[in-house]
N, C-alpha and C positions, 0 to 999 in steps of 0.2 A: 415627691421631692421638688423643692423650690428651684426655679430656673435661675441660673447664675448670669451675671453680667459678662459681656465679652471684655477681653483685656488685651493689652499689648505690652511687649517687652522689646528692647532694642538690643541687637548683637553688637557690641563694640569690639570689633576685630583687633584693633590696635591694643586695647587694654586686655583683650581675651577674657571678657566677662559680659554677663547678661544684665543690662541696665533694667531695673525694675524687678530684679530677682528677689525672692522672699527667703532665700537661704544661701549661705556660702560656707564651704568647708575646704581646708587646705591641708596638704601633706608636705612635711619637710623631710629630709633625708633620714632623720632620727625615726620617723613614723614608718619608714620602709625597711627596717631592720628584718633580715631573714629572707628577703625577696631575691637578692643577687647571689650568684654562685661564688664569686670571689670575695671571701670575707675580708681579706687584707685590703683589697681595693675598695671595698664598702667603707671600711674604717678611715681610709685616707680621704675618700669623698666626703664622709661625715665631718671629718676635721676641717676640710676646705670650705664646705658649704655652711656649716654651723646651722643656724636656724632659717636659712633661705628656703622659701617655698619652692618645692619641685613642681608640684601641680596643684591646681585649685579647680573647684567646681562651683559655679553659681547657677542656681535654678529657681524656677517659678512653680510652686505646688499649689494649685487651686484647692486640692482636696485629695484624699487618699481613696475615693470612691471608685469602684469598678466602672469603667466607661469613661472616666476622666483621663487627662493627660498631664504629665510633667515634662517640661521643656527646660533646657539649660544650655550651658557653655562650659567646656572643659579646656584648660590652658595648661600646657607643660613645657618647661624650659628644655632646651637641648642639653645632651651630655651623655656620658657613659660611666659605668662603674667597671673598671678594667676594660673589657672589650664588649660588655653587654650594655645596650642603650637603655636610657631612662624609661621607666615603665609605671604604669598605674598598678594598684593592688589587684584589680580585676575581680569579677564576680559572675555568679549565675543569679538569675532572678529567683527570689524565694518562691514566687509562683512561676515555676520553670517554664510554663507554656506561654509566657509573655515575650514578644519581641522588642527590639530597639532599633532606632535609626540614628546614624551619625552622619553629619554633613560637614565636609572639610571646609574650613574658612581660611586658614593660612598654615603654611609649613608642610612637612611630609611626614606621615605617620604610617604605622602598621596596626591593623586591628588583628591581634592574635586570638583565634577562637579554638576551643576545644570541646568536643562532645563529652558527655559523661563517661562514655566508654573509652575515651582517649584519642579519638581521632582529631587531627589538627588541620586547620585552614588558616591561611593569612590573606588579608585583603589590604592593599595599599590605598591610603587615603591622602589626597591633596586637595587644593582649592577647587571647589565646585564639583567635587565627587561625592557620592552618597553611599554609605555602607549600610547594608541591611543585615542585622543580626537576628536570625531566626529564633523562634522559641527553643529552649532546651540547651543553648550553647553558652558555655562559660566564655567570657570575653575580657580582654585586657588591651589597653591602648599602649603603644610604644612610639616614642618620638625618635625616628631615624634620620632626621634632618639636622641642619645647622642653626635653625631658627626655631622660635617658639612654635609649637603645634597648637592650633585653635580649632575646636570643633564644636558645633551645635548638635544637640542630641534631643530625642523625644522618645518617651515610653509610656506605657499605661500606668496610671497613678497607683494601682494596686499590686504592682510587680514585686516590689521589695528587693533586697539584695542579700545574698549569702556569700560572704567572703571566705568562710571557713573551708568551703569545698576545695579551694586551691591549697590552702595551708595543710590540710590533712593528707593531700596527696604529694606533699614535698614540692609544691609549685606546679606550674603547668608542664605539660610533657616536653614542650619546646621552649628554647630561649632564643631571643633575637640579638644577634651579635654583629659586630663590624666584619665584614668579609675581607678586609685588607686591601680592597680595591675601589674604595669610596662608596661602597654600597652596604647591603645587609645580607644576612642569611639566617635561616633557622636551623638550630642545632639541637640535638637531643639534650635533655636535662638529666644528668646522671643520677640525681636523687629522686627522680619521679617514682611513685607507687600507683600502680593501677587500682582502680576502685573494684570492689567485689561486684559480681553479678547481681546480687540481691540489692545492693546499693544503687546500681545503675537502673535496675528495673523499677525501684521505688521513685527515683527521680523522674523517669520517663512516664510514670503512671499519674504524676501530678496534673 
């Protein structure tokens, strides 16, 4: 394999983007249909936000080779749908034994994590804090602050993403909502469906 040249990208915290990125994708409220519990509140948020970007990702992908690394920045605006904080779609890695790292640049967020068997963990992320997402964990970012949440991330280039694992379960097992006291809390997702033992074992065997 030919040796690659070193590179550099700059994290622009104010704009919430990676300067020098090779890829950018955005998600509007219309792209997030079905993620929130309160459908009436979602429709109201959709009418209000129209085509405004709720979150975007800029990243640098040198290659998809095993042993290489993808780096990037995610930015999410603050807000709620009903009492549920704005969130990303979330995913597990297609190669589920790959980890990921998130570094807080600005704002206040929650990394909501779920094991294939349905165990839940929450990790608070703020400026200069680093969240380690171990292999095999489904993960989703949630902005529980009043300003934009900006995070740098890095993960193995051959990880891939599987978004359907969340959709097929009716969402993640917990939702992050306003606790009515200026903070947040995790509550049960009434529509959640546990994965079969066979499916869990097949994921963990990857």
